Each structure stands twice: as C-alpha cells, then as structure tokens.
N, C-alpha and C positions, 0 to 999 in steps of 0.2 A: 502494501500497501504507499503510496508516495507525498511526505511527507509534509505539513504546512509548510516549509519549511522552503520550499517552491513557487508555493500563493503570495503572491502582493497584495497586499489590503493599503489601497489611500485612502485615510481617515479625513475629511474635510472639517476644521474644525473641533482639532484635536486636543489643542493642548487648553481647552477648555474645562469646568465641574463634570460634564459629564465625559470629553472625551478622553481623562486621564483612566478614568474608566475604564473607556470599551479598550483603550490606550494598552491598560496593563490585562482583562481581561483576553484582549489578541494576542501580546506577548506570553501567556500564558499559557496558550494553543500551537504555542510556532509559528504563528508566525511571522510573514517579515512586512512588518509596515511604514510605508511613509505618509508620516503630517503634514500636511498643506497645511498653511497657513499668514494668515497678514506679515507676524514677525518672528520668524523664527528662531530669530537670536532672544525669546522669549520663551523657547519652548525649549529650553535645556532640562529642565525638571524632568523630563516627561523616560528621556536616557537611563533614567536605576531602573524603571520598571521592564527593561526586557536585558536581551545578552551581546553583550558589545555586537555593534554593525546589524545591530534587530531590529532596531528603529531609525531612522532619523527623516528629520521634520526640510520641508523646501519651501521658499514664499511661494501665493499664490492668495489670488486677489481675484473677490466673483464679479466683480466688476472688470476685470480684464480676461476674456476668455484667452488666451495663449496659454496667460502663467494656468487656466486650470487647465489645457489640455497635458503643457508639459507634465501636472502631476501625474496626472489621467498613466505618461507614457508607459506602456507596459508593465498596467497592474492589470489584473484578473479581479479585482471586485473595490468599490466604490464601495463608500460610505458618509453619507452628508448629516455631520453633527451640528451646525452650519445658525444661528439662530440668537438675533436678541431682542430683548425683553422693555427698552425705551430706546425711543430715535433718537438718533445724531449727526445735524450735517446730509451726508451723501449715507449714513446707513440705516436707510429709511426702512421697515420693515415690509412694503413691498419689492427694492432694492435689493433684501437681505436674505429673505425671504417665500418671497417668488423670483424672479428676475435670476437671480445667485441662481436657487433650486433647479430651475432652467436650463441657467448655462452649463449649471456641472452633467447634467442628465442629458443632454447633447452628448459634452465629450462622450459620457462614460457609453451611449446610443452608436455613435463611431468608432468605439474601440470595442465592441460587444464585448464587454464587461459584468459583470452584475452588479446590482445598486441596491445599499440604505436607505432607507430614506428615512431619516425622525422628522416627527412633528410632534401636533400637540392634540391631547382628545379635544381643546378645546377651537380644532379645525372648524368654520363654518362660512359658507360663503358669506351668509346674511347677519355674522352676527358682530355686535355693534363694535368687537372689541378691533381695532385695525390689524393687528394683533393677529385674532383668530382667521379675518377673513387673509392676510396674507399668507400664510399658514395652507389655508383651503386654494389659495389661487396656485399656491406651491407643490400640493400633491396633484391636480390638477398636469402643469406643466410635467411633472417628473412622472407619471404613467403615461400621456403624448408620445414623452418620448424617448423612453422602455417600460416595455407595459406589464414586462417581469418582475416588475425592482418591486421589492418589496417594501409596505408603509409601515409605518410606526410610529404609535397615539400614546406618547408614557401623557401621566397625570402629574402631580405636580408633584415634581423628583424634592426626594432630603436624604442628606451624609453628611461626612464632614467638607468642611466648608459649603456647603450650598445655601444657597442666597433665600433662602423660606427659614428656615427655620431656628440659623442662628442668627436672623436681619432680629425678628419680635424676640432672644432674650436677648440678645444686645439692647433693644429698645427698652423691656423691661428691667434694666440693669440702668435704666438713666430715668425711669417716667414713670410717676407713680399710676398708672393705667397701662391698656394694652384698648387699642381703635379695632370695635365691633364692626365694618363697613357692612351699613346692610342691616345690622342683628343679628350680624356672624350667622348666617344662615345658611349659608351657600355651601352646599354639600360638593366634599373633595373624596379622592381616595390614593390618597400619597403614596407613592410607592419609591420603593430601597430603589438604589443612585447602582447599588451591584446589582441588584436586582436586574433589571432592566438591561445596563451591560453586559449580562450571560448573555438577557436574549436578544443583543445585535450579532456577540458573538454566533450563537446559535444562528441565523441569518445568514451569515459570513462562512456556517458550515454546510450549508446551504439545507437545513432543515427546520424551511418558514416554508411557507403555499407561495408559488409567485404569483402577481401580482395583488394577492390578499394588503389587506389593514389592518393590525392588532391593532388591539387597547392594552393598555398595561396601567395596573395601578396594584393599585395594594391588597393585604387581607379585611382591611377597615374601610367604611368607608366615613369619615366623621364631617362636621361641622365647621365653621373656621373657629367657633367658639368651642367648642370639645378639642379642636388642636391647640388653641390656646390656652386648652387651662392643661393640654398634655404639658407644654414647656414652661408652664411656673411650675408645673411639680415635677418635672425634671430636675430646672432651676431652683425650687426647691424659696422660692418668691413668692413672695403677695401681691397680688394685686388687682386695682380697682377694672373688672371688664366692659368699657365702655358703650357703649348702645350711638353707631354715628346711623344719619338715612342719608339714602343715596343723596340724597342734593345740597347738603352738609357736606357729603365725602366727594361730591363734585363739583366744588366750592372750592374745598382748603387743595383741592390734587391742584386745582390751577396754579396754584401758590409750592406746592412740599414737591410738584413734579422740576423746580432747579433745587433742593434741602440734597445735602451732602448723606449717604452713607443711611442708614437704619430710617430715616428720616423721610425720604426721597416714596411722594407717591402722586401716579403717571397720573390723569384722566384717564386713559386705556385698559390700566391697569384697575382704573375702577367699576370698567363696563366689562372687562372679564371678569369681574366679579360675582354679575348678574345669574349668572350663564353657571350651574352645577357643572365636575368636573368628575366623572365619573363613564367607569366601561360600562358600555351602554349594553342592554342583555340579549342583542343581534348579538354585536361579539363574543358574551359565552356561550351562546347557543350552536356556532360556531366551531369552536375549543380559539380564538381569535385572541390569546391573552398571558399572561404567563405564565399558569399552570398550563392550557395546550400546549407550551415548549418543556413541560417539565421542570419548572421553574415550581418553586414552595414559594410566594411568596413575607415576607421578613415587614413586621409592624414596626410602626415611628416608639409605638415604646419598651420592643426591646433592642433598638440600635440608638434611639437618641444618646442616652444616658451614657450611650458611651467617647460622647462630643459636648455634651453640651453642659459635662461638669463643669467646665473650665468660666459658665457664667455667676454658680453658686459664689456666694458674698466671701465661702472661705474656701472658697474649687475644689479638687475631689477628695480626698481624704476632710471633712468638713465634722470636727464632731459634732453630732445628736444626740437630745438632752433622751433622761432613760422616760 
C-alpha cells in the first residue's frame, strides 16, 4: 500500500486556529503538507507539527490567481480553510469567502486534484449576515468548479487559542457582567477543533462522499446563556448575565466594531446571532456529521477546563474552600 508521504496536500489558510489543528492531523497521517498563506514568514510555528521537510509554507494570496496556481503545483489534494470574521479594507467577506474560494476551486479543477472546502453551518444565501451569504456563495462556486468537492460546515469552534471561549473568559476577567445578545436564546452546537480537524483529515483520506455537504457539531446543543454559564463555572467567576435586546445590540455594535480585543462586536456578528447554529435533521439522517465519519465529538465541559484555567483568579491550582 502506498504511503501518504507520496501525497502532497495544499492547505490554504493553514496557519490559523483551525489550520494548525488540520496540519497537525495531516502530519500524524504522514501526508506531505504545503501551507499556502499570505505571510509564510509568520507560519514557522507549523514546522514542529511534523517531521523534517514534511511541512512547507509558501506565499499565496487569493486575490492573485497566479499565486494560487503556483501553490497547487503537483498537489493531489487542496483544503480551503480561508475565512474571516470581520472585514478590513480589501479583505471583505465576498472577496475572501466567495471570490477567493472560487479562485482556489478553479485552480483545483484545472489540475484535477481533490478538494475539501470548509464553510460554516450559517452558510445561507438568504442570511441576514454578510458572512453567511458569502459562505453560501463560496460553496456554490466551489461545487460549480469541482462537483466532487467535499463541503464541511462546522458549527462554532472551541479549543486552545480559539476566539470564542477565550474571548468571553477574558471579558469576564475585566467586566462585572457578560452580555446576552437577544436574551442569549440563540442555540449553538459548539464543536471541538480537534474533532473537526480529524473530520477534514478523514476527507483527505477519501472517507467522505463526493459532492456531499457535512455539518459538524458537538454532542450538545446549548443556548448562548448556557455557554456563558459553562465558561463562568470553569473560570470560577461570578458575573451577572445581562440581557441585551437586538436593537440595542445593533446600536452598540456600530461603535464596538472599532473596539480592541474581547470588546469587539460588529453589526454582522449581531446579525449572525439571530439564527441558530446547529446541525440539521437532514444531515443527521444522511449520516453527514462527525458521528457519521466515525468521530465521537468531545463536549465543551470536557475540553475547555484544560485551557480556560488561566482565566481563574489564582490560576490552575487555586485553593478551594472546604
């Protein structure tokens, strides 16, 4: 049987949160990995994830098709992880998640390689969020260029260095309350980043259905209020949960979109929270889920304490009263 070392996988956007976990998962399965990023000089942290010469970073910018074509040279599989949560300058949702995805897909189609495209459960051409609409456009463009592509739609991701649980844990450290936009009733199905990375690696292994769309969620459906309560329990902090009506949240987001760190909130993020982010019944029935790929998803309560302890008042070994 041929070794995976004979297969070159190009990972677009492999230096980010999900990307690091995907590169690690692929390295463990002995694939050769080419990481295509805008700033390869800042991707050195990926080298220790594999053996000497197994992981190599190259420069590629989705706004320049020639650089994408160069990154795909001699590659048998492409993974598109590129995505943004906030817009800045030329980095718009449409440019990155729709036009950029199309650029990669056309290059993949021209080389005859296989493709795994990472979207989001919120992808919907009728979404009130620009993020969700761009994700839907990206999926459509990918399947038009590569009909056999595997689409994966993760729910909200959590894990070390995420911008979700860490963000609210950091906010709880500096604020006497945590906001519950729309009353905190939006339902989420948070997925552990390691499980999603394993699912993507399974797709590279050829274990997914060609042209299928998978929805990847964790073992629990939680409201935003319940998620906040989990974070506060883990970090051992008592904070007031303040309900924020949708109208007021949109107004505040007009100003907070310019705020730094955990205080940042954009109008588009408020719009995203108006829709539940859970795995559909159709995906469950068709087996297009983590469980359908043979992966038992980890819960937030099981994983988050391993990295959120740093937000406790006295750290990991805080003495508890009897």
